FIKOLZA-1660 file (N, C-alpha, C; in steps of 0.1 Angstrom, whole numbers, plus 5000, padded with zeros to 4 digits):
% residues 238
   i   px   py   pz ch aa at
   1 4372 4839 1477  A  M  N
   1 4365 4830 1469  A  M CA
   1 4374 4823 1463  A  M  C
   2 4371 4807 1461  A  A  N
   2 4382 4803 1454  A  A CA
   2 4386 4803 1440  A  A  C
   3 4399 4800 1436  A  D  N
   3 4405 4801 1422  A  D CA
   3 4393 4794 1414  A  D  C
   4 4388 4798 1401  A  P  N
   4 4381 4791 1395  A  P CA
   4 4385 4781 1386  A  P  C
   5 4401 4779 1386  A  S  N
   5 4406 4767 1380  A  S CA
   5 4406 4753 1388  A  S  C
   6 4400 4756 1402  A  L  N
   6 4400 4747 1412  A  L CA
   6 4388 4735 1407  A  L  C
   7 4382 4732 1395  A  T  N
   7 4370 4728 1394  A  T CA
   7 4371 4714 1398  A  T  C
   8 4355 4705 1399  A  D  N
   8 4356 4694 1404  A  D CA
   8 4363 4683 1395  A  D  C
   9 4366 4685 1380  A  N  N
   9 4374 4679 1374  A  N CA
   9 4391 4679 1378  A  N  C
  10 4393 4690 1383  A  F  N
  10 4407 4697 1388  A  F CA
  10 4407 4684 1398  A  F  C
  11 4400 4686 1410  A  W  N
  11 4402 4678 1424  A  W CA
  11 4402 4662 1417  A  W  C
  12 4392 4661 1410  A  R  N
  12 4389 4645 1407  A  R CA
  12 4402 4638 1402  A  R  C
  13 4411 4648 1392  A  D  N
  13 4421 4643 1386  A  D CA
  13 4432 4642 1397  A  D  C
  14 4432 4649 1406  A  L  N
  14 4446 4652 1418  A  L CA
  14 4441 4643 1428  A  L  C
  15 4430 4641 1431  A  T  N
  15 4428 4631 1445  A  T CA
  15 4418 4623 1444  A  T  C
  16 4410 4619 1432  A  G  N
  16 4401 4608 1429  A  G CA
  16 4384 4613 1432  A  G  C
  17 4387 4623 1439  A  F  N
  17 4370 4630 1445  A  F CA
  17 4368 4644 1438  A  F  C
  18 4354 4644 1436  A  S  N
  18 4355 4659 1429  A  S CA
  18 4352 4668 1442  A  S  C
  19 4350 4665 1455  A  E  N
  19 4349 4675 1466  A  E CA
  19 4356 4669 1476  A  E  C
  20 4368 4669 1476  A  P  N
  20 4377 4667 1488  A  P CA
  20 4372 4676 1500  A  P  C
  21 4375 4669 1513  A  S  N
  21 4376 4678 1524  A  S CA
  21 4384 4691 1521  A  S  C
  22 4381 4699 1535  A  Q  N
  22 4391 4712 1534  A  Q CA
  22 4405 4705 1537  A  Q  C
  23 4407 4695 1546  A  R  N
  23 4418 4695 1548  A  R CA
  23 4425 4687 1535  A  R  C
  24 4422 4680 1528  A  D  N
  24 4427 4673 1516  A  D CA
  24 4427 4683 1505  A  D  C
  25 4422 4694 1506  A  Q  N
  25 4423 4701 1496  A  Q CA
  25 4438 4709 1503  A  Q  C
  26 4438 4712 1513  A  F  N
  26 4451 4722 1511  A  F CA
  26 4464 4710 1512  A  F  C
  27 4461 4696 1513  A  L  N
  27 4471 4688 1514  A  L CA
  27 4474 4683 1498  A  L  C
  28 4467 4683 1490  A  W  N
  28 4469 4678 1474  A  W CA
  28 4472 4690 1466  A  W  C
  29 4466 4703 1470  A  L  N
  29 4467 4717 1463  A  L CA
  29 4484 4719 1463  A  L  C
  30 4490 4716 1477  A  S  N
  30 4502 4717 1479  A  S CA
  30 4511 4709 1472  A  S  C
  31 4506 4694 1473  A  I  N
  31 4514 4684 1465  A  I CA
  31 4515 4690 1451  A  I  C
  32 4503 4692 1445  A  H  N
  32 4505 4696 1434  A  H CA
  32 4514 4711 1431  A  H  C
  33 4515 4723 1437  A  L  N
  33 4521 4727 1434  A  L CA
  33 4535 4731 1439  A  L  C
  34 4538 4723 1449  A  V  N
  34 4552 4717 1452  A  V CA
  34 4560 4711 1442  A  V  C
  35 4552 4699 1434  A  R  N
  35 4556 4696 1419  A  R CA
  35 4559 4702 1407  A  R  C
  36 4552 4713 1411  A  K  N
  36 4548 4724 1395  A  K CA
  36 4561 4733 1398  A  K  C
  37 4561 4739 1411  A  L  N
  37 4573 4751 1413  A  L CA
  37 4583 4746 1421  A  L  C
  38 4584 4736 1427  A  G  N
  38 4594 4735 1435  A  G CA
  38 4591 4739 1449  A  G  C
  39 4602 4737 1460  A  L  N
  39 4598 4744 1473  A  L CA
  39 4601 4753 1477  A  L  C
  40 4612 4759 1469  A  N  N
  40 4616 4774 1473  A  N CA
  40 4605 4782 1469  A  N  C
  41 4599 4784 1460  A  Q  N
  41 4586 4789 1454  A  Q CA
  41 4575 4790 1458  A  Q  C
  42 4573 4777 1464  A  F  N
  42 4560 4774 1471  A  F CA
  42 4556 4782 1483  A  F  C
  43 4545 4786 1483  A  K  N
  43 4541 4797 1494  A  K CA
  43 4530 4793 1500  A  K  C
  44 4525 4790 1513  A  I  N
  44 4511 4787 1519  A  I CA
  44 4504 4799 1515  A  I  C
  45 4509 4809 1516  A  T  N
  45 4498 4823 1516  A  T CA
  45 4488 4822 1499  A  T  C
  46 4494 4812 1488  A  T  N
  46 4492 4810 1476  A  T CA
  46 4481 4799 1475  A  T  C
  47 4486 4791 1486  A  V  N
  47 4474 4779 1486  A  V CA
  47 4461 4784 1493  A  V  C
  48 4462 4791 1505  A  A  N
  48 4452 4797 1512  A  A CA
  48 4440 4805 1501  A  A  C
  49 4448 4813 1492  A  K  N
  49 4442 4822 1484  A  K CA
  49 4435 4815 1473  A  K  C
  50 4444 4805 1466  A  M  N
  50 4435 4796 1456  A  M CA
  50 4423 4791 1464  A  M  C
  51 4424 4786 1478  A  L  N
  51 4413 4777 1481  A  L CA
  51 4399 4789 1488  A  L  C
  52 4404 4799 1491  A  G  N
  52 4397 4812 1497  A  G CA
  52 4396 4813 1512  A  G  C
  53 4406 4807 1515  A  Y  N
  53 4406 4805 1531  A  Y CA
  53 4417 4811 1535  A  Y  C
  54 4418 4816 1548  A  S  N
  54 4432 4823 1557  A  S CA
  54 4440 4814 1556  A  S  C
  55 4452 4817 1559  A  V  N
  55 4465 4812 1563  A  V CA
  55 4462 4805 1576  A  V  C
  56 4454 4809 1584  A  A  N
  56 4450 4801 1598  A  A CA
  56 4448 4788 1594  A  A  C
  57 4442 4782 1584  A  M  N
  57 4437 4769 1584  A  M CA
  57 4447 4763 1583  A  M  C
  58 4459 4764 1576  A  V  N
  58 4473 4756 1575  A  V CA
  58 4475 4750 1590  A  V  C
  59 4479 4764 1598  A  N  N
  59 4482 4756 1611  A  N CA
  59 4470 4750 1619  A  N  C
  60 4458 4753 1615  A  H  N
  60 4447 4746 1620  A  H CA
  60 4448 4731 1614  A  H  C
  61 4448 4726 1604  A  H  N
  61 4451 4712 1601  A  H CA
  61 4465 4704 1603  A  H  C
  62 4473 4716 1603  A  F  N
  62 4486 4706 1600  A  F CA
  62 4499 4713 1612  A  F  C
  63 4495 4727 1620  A  G  N
  63 4501 4729 1629  A  G CA
  63 4513 4739 1624  A  G  C
  64 4517 4737 1610  A  S  N
  64 4525 4750 1605  A  S CA
  64 4528 4746 1592  A  S  C
  65 4537 4752 1585  A  R  N
  65 4542 4753 1571  A  R CA
  65 4547 4739 1570  A  R  C
  66 4559 4737 1578  A  D  N
  66 4567 4725 1578  A  D CA
  66 4557 4712 1579  A  D  C
  67 4547 4711 1588  A  G  N
  67 4540 4701 1594  A  G CA
  67 4529 4697 1580  A  G  C
  68 4527 4707 1572  A  L  N
  68 4520 4705 1559  A  L CA
  68 4530 4702 1550  A  L  C
  69 4540 4706 1549  A  I  N
  69 4549 4700 1539  A  I CA
  69 4552 4685 1540  A  I  C
  70 4552 4681 1555  A  A  N
  70 4558 4670 1562  A  A CA
  70 4549 4658 1558  A  A  C
  71 4538 4665 1559  A  E  N
  71 4529 4651 1557  A  E CA
  71 4524 4651 1542  A  E  C
  72 4527 4662 1531  A  C  N
  72 4525 4661 1519  A  C CA
  72 4538 4650 1514  A  C  C
  73 4551 4656 1520  A  A  N
  73 4559 4645 1514  A  A CA
  73 4560 4633 1516  A  A  C
  74 4552 4627 1531  A  E  N
  74 4549 4614 1532  A  E CA
  74 4539 4608 1523  A  E  C
  75 4532 4616 1521  A  R  N
  75 4520 4609 1511  A  R CA
  75 4526 4607 1498  A  R  C
  76 4533 4616 1493  A  V  N
  76 4543 4614 1479  A  V CA
  76 4550 4606 1476  A  V  C
  77 4557 4603 1492  A  H  N
  77 4567 4590 1491  A  H CA
  77 4560 4575 1490  A  H  C
  78 4550 4577 1498  A  Q  N
  78 4541 4565 1498  A  Q CA
  78 4537 4561 1488  A  Q  C
  79 4532 4570 1478  A  N  N
  79 4526 4567 1466  A  N CA
  79 4537 4563 1455  A  N  C
  80 4550 4570 1453  A  Y  N
  80 4560 4567 1448  A  Y CA
  80 4564 4555 1449  A  Y  C
  81 4569 4548 1464  A  S  N
  81 4572 4538 1467  A  S CA
  81 4562 4527 1458  A  S  C
  82 4549 4527 1460  A  L  N
  82 4538 4521 1456  A  L CA
  82 4538 4519 1440  A  L  C
  83 4545 4527 1431  A  E  N
  83 4545 4526 1420  A  E CA
  83 4558 4520 1416  A  E  C
  84 4568 4521 1424  A  L  N
  84 4581 4514 1421  A  L CA
  84 4577 4499 1423  A  L  C
  85 4571 4495 1432  A  I  N
  85 4564 4478 1432  A  I CA
  85 4557 4477 1420  A  I  C
  86 4548 4484 1421  A  D  N
  86 4539 4480 1408  A  D CA
  86 4545 4477 1393  A  D  C
  87 4558 4484 1392  A  A  N
  87 4565 4487 1380  A  A CA
  87 4574 4473 1380  A  A  C
  88 4579 4470 1393  A  T  N
  88 4588 4457 1393  A  T CA
  88 4577 4445 1390  A  T  C
  89 4565 4446 1395  A  E  N
  89 4559 4434 1395  A  E CA
  89 4550 4437 1381  A  E  C
  90 4551 4443 1374  A  A  N
  90 4549 4441 1357  A  A CA
  90 4557 4436 1350  A  A  C
  91 4570 4437 1356  A  A  N
  91 4578 4432 1346  A  A CA
  91 4580 4418 1345  A  A  C
  92 4590 4413 1334  A  D  N
  92 4590 4395 1332  A  D CA
  92 4595 4389 1346  A  D  C
  93 4589 4377 1347  A  R  N
  93 4591 4370 1359  A  R CA
  93 4605 4366 1358  A  R  C
  94 4618 4374 1356  A  N  N
  94 4630 4367 1361  A  N CA
  94 4638 4381 1366  A  N  C
  95 4652 4376 1373  A  P  N
  95 4655 4388 1383  A  P CA
  95 4662 4400 1374  A  P  C
  96 4666 4396 1365  A  R  N
  96 4672 4409 1356  A  R CA
  96 4660 4419 1352  A  R  C
  97 4652 4411 1345  A  A  N
  97 4641 4420 1341  A  A CA
  97 4635 4429 1354  A  A  C
  98 4632 4420 1365  A  R  N
  98 4624 4429 1373  A  R CA
  98 4636 4442 1382  A  R  C
  99 4648 4437 1384  A  L  N
  99 4660 4448 1387  A  L CA
  99 4660 4460 1377  A  L  C
 100 4660 4457 1365  A  E  N
 100 4661 4465 1353  A  E CA
 100 4646 4478 1356  A  E  C
 101 4636 4471 1357  A  A  N
 101 4624 4477 1355  A  A CA
 101 4623 4487 1370  A  A  C
 102 4627 4482 1381  A  Y  N
 102 4629 4489 1391  A  Y CA
 102 4639 4503 1390  A  Y  C
 103 4652 4498 1385  A  I  N
 103 4659 4512 1386  A  I CA
 103 4650 4521 1375  A  I  C
 104 4647 4515 1362  A  K  N
 104 4643 4525 1354  A  K CA
 104 4629 4535 1360  A  K  C
 105 4621 4528 1368  A  A  N
 105 4614 4536 1375  A  A CA
 105 4615 4542 1385  A  A  C
 106 4626 4543 1393  A  R  N
 106 4631 4549 1401  A  R CA
 106 4634 4565 1396  A  R  C
 107 4640 4564 1383  A  V  N
 107 4641 4577 1374  A  V CA
 107 4631 4583 1367  A  V  C
 108 4623 4573 1361  A  V  N
 108 4608 4579 1354  A  V CA
 108 4598 4585 1364  A  V  C
 109 4598 4576 1375  A  C  N
 109 4586 4579 1384  A  C CA
 109 4592 4591 1392  A  C  C
 110 4605 4590 1396  A  G  N
 110 4609 4600 1406  A  G CA
 110 4610 4613 1396  A  G  C
 111 4615 4614 1380  A  R  N
 111 4614 4627 1375  A  R CA
 111 4598 4634 1377  A  R  C
 112 4590 4627 1375  A  Q  N
 112 4575 4630 1372  A  Q CA
 112 4571 4638 1390  A  Q  C
 113 4580 4633 1401  A  L  N
 113 4576 4641 1412  A  L CA
 113 4579 4656 1410  A  L  C
 114 4588 4659 1403  A  G  N
 114 4593 4675 1400  A  G CA
 114 4600 4680 1412  A  G  C
 115 4592 4688 1419  A  G  N
 115 4598 4695 1429  A  G CA
 115 4601 4689 1440  A  G  C
 116 4592 4676 1440  A  W  N
 116 4594 4669 1452  A  W CA
 116 4607 4661 1453  A  W  C
 117 4614 4662 1441  A  T  N
 117 4627 4654 1445  A  T CA
 117 4637 4659 1454  A  T  C
 118 4637 4671 1455  A  Q  N
 118 4646 4677 1465  A  Q CA
 118 4640 4673 1478  A  Q  C
 119 4629 4676 1479  A  V  N
 119 4623 4668 1493  A  V CA
 119 4627 4657 1498  A  V  C
 120 4626 4647 1489  A  L  N
 120 4626 4633 1492  A  L CA
 120 4638 4627 1492  A  L  C
 121 4650 4635 1485  A  N  N
 121 4664 4634 1489  A  N CA
 121 4671 4639 1496  A  N  C
 122 4665 4652 1502  A  Y  N
 122 4674 4657 1514  A  Y CA
 122 4661 4660 1523  A  Y  C
 123 4654 4656 1528  A  P  N
 123 4640 4657 1536  A  P CA
 123 4641 4665 1547  A  P  C
 124 4657 4667 1556  A  F  N
 124 4656 4670 1566  A  F CA
 124 4661 4685 1563  A  F  C
 125 4667 4685 1551  A  H  N
 125 4674 4700 1549  A  H CA
 125 4666 4709 1540  A  H  C
 126 4651 4702 1538  A  S  N
 126 4639 4710 1533  A  S CA
 126 4630 4719 1540  A  S  C
 127 4635 4715 1549  A  F  N
 127 4624 4725 1563  A  F CA
 127 4631 4734 1569  A  F  C
 128 4623 4745 1575  A  E  N
 128 4626 4756 1582  A  E CA
 128 4630 4749 1596  A  E  C
 129 4622 4741 1600  A  S  N
 129 4624 4736 1617  A  S CA
 129 4625 4721 1612  A  S  C
 130 4638 4712 1607  A  P  N
 130 4636 4697 1607  A  P CA
 130 4631 4693 1620  A  P  C
 131 4631 4697 1634  A  T  N
 131 4624 4691 1643  A  T CA
 131 4611 4689 1642  A  T  C
 132 4605 4698 1638  A  I  N
 132 4589 4698 1635  A  I CA
 132 4590 4686 1623  A  I  C
 133 4597 4685 1612  A  A  N
 133 4593 4675 1602  A  A CA
 133 4601 4664 1610  A  A  C
 134 4607 4661 1617  A  L  N
 134 4611 4648 1624  A  L CA
 134 4600 4642 1634  A  L  C
 135 4595 4653 1642  A  A  N
 135 4584 4649 1650  A  A CA
 135 4571 4643 1643  A  A  C
 136 4566 4648 1630  A  R  N
 136 4554 4645 1623  A  R CA
 136 4556 4632 1612  A  R  C
 137 4570 4634 1606  A  A  N
 137 4570 4621 1599  A  A CA
 137 4583 4615 1598  A  A  C
 138 4590 4617 1607  A  G  N
 138 4603 4611 1608  A  G CA
 138 4604 4597 1608  A  G  C
 139 4593 4590 1619  A  D  N
 139 4591 4578 1613  A  D CA
 139 4588 4571 1600  A  D  C
 140 4580 4581 1597  A  S  N
 140 4576 4574 1581  A  S CA
 140 4587 4574 1573  A  S  C
 141 4595 4585 1573  A  F  N
 141 4606 4588 1563  A  F CA
 141 4616 4577 1565  A  F  C
 142 4614 4571 1579  A  E  N
 142 4624 4560 1582  A  E CA
 142 4620 4547 1573  A  E  C
 143 4610 4546 1580  A  N  N
 143 4603 4531 1577  A  N CA
 143 4604 4530 1557  A  N  C
 144 4600 4544 1553  A  S  N
 144 4600 4541 1539  A  S CA
 144 4616 4541 1534  A  S  C
 145 4625 4542 1536  A  F  N
 145 4641 4545 1536  A  F CA
 145 4642 4533 1536  A  F  C
 146 4638 4521 1549  A  F  N
 146 4641 4508 1550  A  F CA
 146 4636 4501 1540  A  F  C
 147 4622 4503 1540  A  R  N
 147 4615 4493 1530  A  R CA
 147 4620 4493 1517  A  R  C
 148 4623 4504 1514  A  N  N
 148 4630 4506 1496  A  N CA
 148 4643 4497 1498  A  N  C
 149 4651 4499 1509  A  L  N
 149 4666 4496 1506  A  L CA
 149 4666 4483 1511  A  L  C
 150 4656 4476 1518  A  M  N
 150 4653 4463 1518  A  M CA
 150 4647 4456 1503  A  M  C
 151 4637 4461 1501  A  F  N
 151 4633 4459 1483  A  F CA
 151 4642 4458 1470  A  F  C
 152 4654 4468 1471  A  I  N
 152 4663 4470 1463  A  I CA
 152 4673 4455 1465  A  I  C
 153 4675 4454 1478  A  T  N
 153 4686 4444 1483  A  T CA
 153 4677 4433 1478  A  T  C
 154 4666 4431 1479  A  Q  N
 154 4662 4417 1478  A  Q CA
 154 4663 4413 1464  A  Q  C
 155 4659 4426 1453  A  L  N
 155 4659 4423 1439  A  L CA
 155 4679 4420 1435  A  L  C
 156 4686 4426 1443  A  V  N
 156 4700 4422 1442  A  V CA
 156 4703 4410 1443  A  V  C
 157 4699 4406 1456  A  L  N
 157 4697 4387 1458  A  L CA
 157 4698 4380 1448  A  L  C
 158 4684 4384 1445  A  D  N
 158 4674 4375 1435  A  D CA
 158 4682 4369 1422  A  D  C
 159 4690 4384 1416  A  L  N
 159 4699 4386 1407  A  L CA
 159 4711 4375 1408  A  L  C
 160 4716 4372 1418  A  Q  N
 160 4728 4370 1422  A  Q CA
 160 4726 4354 1423  A  Q  C
 161 4714 4351 1428  A  K  N
 161 4710 4336 1433  A  K CA
 161 4704 4330 1417  A  K  C
 162 4699 4338 1409  A  G  N
 162 4690 4337 1394  A  G CA
 162 4677 4331 1402  A  G  C
 163 4668 4339 1411  A  T  N
 163 4658 4332 1415  A  T CA
 163 4647 4345 1417  A  T  C
 164 4631 4344 1420  A  V  N
 164 4626 4354 1421  A  V CA
 164 4617 4352 1432  A  V  C
 165 4621 4363 1443  A  S  N
 165 4615 4360 1456  A  S CA
 165 4600 4366 1457  A  S  C
 166 4594 4356 1462  A  E  N
 166 4576 4360 1465  A  E CA
 166 4575 4366 1479  A  E  C
 167 4584 4364 1487  A  S  N
 167 4582 4373 1500  A  S CA
 167 4596 4381 1503  A  S  C
 168 4594 4392 1514  A  R  N
 168 4606 4401 1516  A  R CA
 168 4606 4398 1530  A  R  C
 169 4618 4403 1533  A  P  N
 169 4627 4402 1549  A  P CA
 169 4619 4413 1555  A  P  C
 170 4618 4410 1568  A  D  N
 170 4612 4422 1577  A  D CA
 170 4629 4425 1581  A  D  C
 171 4627 4440 1592  A  R  N
 171 4639 4448 1594  A  R CA
 171 4647 4438 1602  A  R  C
 172 4639 4430 1611  A  E  N
 172 4651 4422 1620  A  E CA
 172 4658 4411 1609  A  E  C
 173 4649 4404 1602  A  A  N
 173 4657 4394 1594  A  A CA
 173 4668 4400 1583  A  A  C
 174 4666 4412 1580  A  F  N
 174 4675 4421 1573  A  F CA
 174 4686 4427 1576  A  F  C
 175 4686 4429 1591  A  A  N
 175 4698 4434 1599  A  A CA
 175 4705 4421 1600  A  A  C
 176 4696 4410 1606  A  N  N
 176 4704 4397 1613  A  N CA
 176 4710 4390 1598  A  N  C
 177 4704 4386 1592  A  E  N
 177 4708 4379 1578  A  E CA
 177 4713 4385 1565  A  E  C
 178 4708 4394 1564  A  I  N
 178 4714 4401 1551  A  I CA
 178 4725 4410 1556  A  I  C
 179 4724 4420 1560  A  M  N
 179 4734 4430 1565  A  M CA
 179 4747 4424 1567  A  M  C
 180 4744 4411 1575  A  T  N
 180 4758 4407 1583  A  T CA
 180 4765 4395 1572  A  T  C
 181 4755 4390 1568  A  Q  N
 181 4759 4378 1562  A  Q CA
 181 4764 4380 1545  A  Q  C
 182 4756 4391 1537  A  N  N
 182 4761 4393 1525  A  N CA
 182 4758 4407 1524  A  N  C
 183 4767 4415 1530  A  P  N
 183 4768 4432 1532  A  P CA
 183 4769 4438 1516  A  P  C
 184 4776 4428 1507  A  T  N
 184 4780 4434 1492  A  T CA
 184 4767 4438 1486  A  T  C
 185 4752 4430 1491  A  A  N
 185 4742 4429 1481  A  A CA
 185 4737 4444 1486  A  A  C
 186 4740 4447 1500  A  V  N
 186 4734 4461 1506  A  V CA
 186 4742 4473 1498  A  V  C
 187 4752 4470 1496  A  F  N
 187 4761 4477 1490  A  F CA
 187 4759 4480 1477  A  F  C
 188 4755 4473 1469  A  H  N
 188 4748 4474 1454  A  H CA
 188 4739 4479 1456  A  H  C
 189 4729 4477 1467  A  A  N
 189 4716 4484 1465  A  A CA
 189 4718 4499 1470  A  A  C
 190 4724 4502 1477  A  S  N
 190 4729 4515 1480  A  S CA
 190 4734 4520 1471  A  S  C
 191 4742 4516 1463  A  N  N
 191 4747 4525 1449  A  N CA
 191 4735 4527 1441  A  N  C
 192 4727 4520 1437  A  I  N
 192 4717 4519 1427  A  I CA
 192 4708 4529 1434  A  I  C
 193 4706 4531 1445  A  G  N
 193 4695 4540 1453  A  G CA
 193 4705 4553 1446  A  G  C
 194 4715 4557 1455  A  T  N
 194 4722 4570 1454  A  T CA
 194 4727 4576 1436  A  T  C
 195 4730 4565 1428  A  A  N
 195 4731 4566 1414  A  A CA
 195 4716 4571 1409  A  A  C
 196 4705 4563 1410  A  T  N
 196 4693 4568 1404  A  T CA
 196 4687 4580 1410  A  T  C
 197 4691 4586 1421  A  A  N
 197 4687 4596 1429  A  A CA
 197 4693 4609 1425  A  A  C
 198 4708 4606 1418  A  G  N
 198 4713 4615 1411  A  G CA
 198 4707 4619 1395  A  G  C
 199 4705 4605 1394  A  A  N
 199 4699 4609 1375  A  A CA
 199 4686 4617 1377  A  A  C
 200 4678 4616 1387  A  V  N
 200 4666 4620 1387  A  V CA
 200 4668 4638 1391  A  V  C
 201 4677 4641 1399  A  M  N
 201 4679 4654 1402  A  M CA
 201 4680 4660 1393  A  M  C
 202 4690 4656 1380  A  W  N
 202 4696 4659 1370  A  W CA
 202 4687 4661 1360  A  W  C
 203 4676 4653 1359  A  M  N
 203 4668 4653 1348  A  M CA
 203 4655 4660 1353  A  M  C
 204 4654 4664 1365  A  S  N
 204 4642 4672 1370  A  S CA
 204 4643 4683 1372  A  S  C
 205 4656 4689 1369  A  G  N
 205 4659 4703 1378  A  G CA
 205 4654 4713 1371  A  G  C
 206 4659 4726 1370  A  R  N
 206 4649 4738 1367  A  R CA
 206 4648 4738 1350  A  R  C
 207 4659 4730 1343  A  M  N
 207 4656 4725 1328  A  M CA
 207 4655 4715 1327  A  M  C
 208 4644 4709 1325  A  D  N
 208 4637 4696 1321  A  D CA
 208 4643 4691 1309  A  D  C
 209 4651 4680 1311  A  V  N
 209 4656 4672 1302  A  V CA
 209 4649 4668 1290  A  V  C
 210 4638 4662 1295  A  F  N
 210 4629 4656 1285  A  F CA
 210 4618 4665 1281  A  F  C
 211 4620 4681 1284  A  G  N
 211 4612 4689 1277  A  G CA
 211 4624 4696 1267  A  G  C
 212 4636 4691 1262  A  Q  N
 212 4642 4699 1251  A  Q CA
 212 4640 4690 1242  A  Q  C
 213 4649 4697 1229  A  P  N
 213 4647 4690 1217  A  P CA
 213 4650 4676 1216  A  P  C
 214 4645 4672 1206  A  K  N
 214 4646 4655 1203  A  K CA
 214 4659 4647 1208  A  K  C
 215 4669 4656 1201  A  E  N
 215 4684 4650 1203  A  E CA
 215 4688 4649 1214  A  E  C
 216 4682 4660 1225  A  I  N
 216 4686 4658 1239  A  I CA
 216 4679 4646 1246  A  I  C
 217 4665 4647 1242  A  V  N
 217 4659 4637 1247  A  V CA
 217 4664 4621 1245  A  V  C
 218 4667 4623 1232  A  D  N
 218 4673 4607 1230  A  D CA
 218 4687 4606 1237  A  D  C
 219 4695 4615 1238  A  L  N
 219 4705 4615 1247  A  L CA
 219 4705 4611 1260  A  L  C
 220 4695 4618 1267  A  A  N
 220 4692 4614 1280  A  A CA
 220 4687 4600 1284  A  A  C
 221 4679 4596 1271  A  N  N
 221 4674 4581 1272  A  N CA
 221 4681 4571 1270  A  N  C
 222 4695 4576 1261  A  A  N
 222 4704 4563 1262  A  A CA
 222 4713 4566 1273  A  A  C
 223 4715 4576 1280  A  A  N
 223 4721 4578 1291  A  A CA
 223 4714 4570 1304  A  A  C
 224 4703 4570 1303  A  L  N
 224 4695 4565 1313  A  L CA
 224 4698 4548 1313  A  L  C
 225 4695 4542 1298  A  E  N
 225 4697 4528 1293  A  E CA
 225 4710 4525 1299  A  E  C
 226 4720 4531 1295  A  W  N
 226 4733 4528 1296  A  W CA
 226 4738 4528 1311  A  W  C
 227 4729 4535 1320  A  Q  N
 227 4731 4541 1335  A  Q CA
 227 4725 4525 1341  A  Q  C
 228 4715 4522 1337  A  V  N
 228 4708 4509 1342  A  V CA
 228 4717 4496 1339  A  V  C
 229 4719 4494 1325  A  Q  N
 229 4730 4480 1320  A  Q CA
 229 4740 4482 1330  A  Q  C
 230 4745 4493 1334  A  H  N
 230 4759 4494 1342  A  H CA
 230 4757 4490 1354  A  H  C
 231 4746 4496 1362  A  L  N
 231 4744 4489 1374  A  L CA
 231 4741 4475 1375  A  L  C
 232 4734 4473 1370  A  V  N
 232 4731 4457 1367  A  V CA
 232 4743 4448 1363  A  V  C
 233 4751 4452 1353  A  N  N
 233 4762 4446 1350  A  N CA
 233 4770 4446 1359  A  N  C
 234 4774 4454 1372  A  S  N
 234 4784 4454 1382  A  S CA
 234 4781 4445 1393  A  S  C
 235 4768 4440 1393  A  I  N
 235 4765 4429 1405  A  I CA
 235 4768 4416 1397  A  I  C
 236 4777 4408 1408  A  P  N
 236 4784 4396 1404  A  P CA
 236 4773 4385 1405  A  P  C
 237 4770 4376 1396  A  V  N
 237 4761 4366 1395  A  V CA
 237 4767 4352 1399  A  V  C
 238 4759 4341 1404  A  A  N
 238 4764 4332 1406  A  A CA
 238 4767 4320 1393  A  A  C
% end
């Protein structure tokens, strides 16, 4: 029997549908539980019990626990990438505002990922069998990595040139034109990526910084704002 907390409203809030398919129930409930509990405490037996199915259904739909986690991570990262782009496009149409919005969104949206921060920052160290994860979602992880790197790099280039780009380079143009002709832009983009990833890991650890007293929250927000300004100011402009 399914857990009574899994109401139509629960599924609608989580998936957009009141009655998702059995496969989507496994997928989205796993996403929810990893976000809440972290990967170390996540158990497929808990998912199966809450849904009222046997653990064998995990293997039926996803091949293995790692197959399930890999597909969940792929979905989570896709949504996360879209949130970053949306936050950037919602900012004022000037290069500094867009880059600042992107950096802040990486931390704010990343923190909302909860337990997924470990998986997304250390994807193949988070699986019992990295080979399975690589086979199921390796191309997706690689494509997401390059897509985000290209997007950050374009924001850096826009700041340096004082422009706002309406298009983004493809991987071939990125490799041939940007990485070879302006590698420092890539270095700044990589620095932004690693610095914000570290901030997310710190702010979304076992002790959620933003769940602490107001003084701690104010300090965390000030630290985030300082980091944003420091990263942007470190980029030389024309």
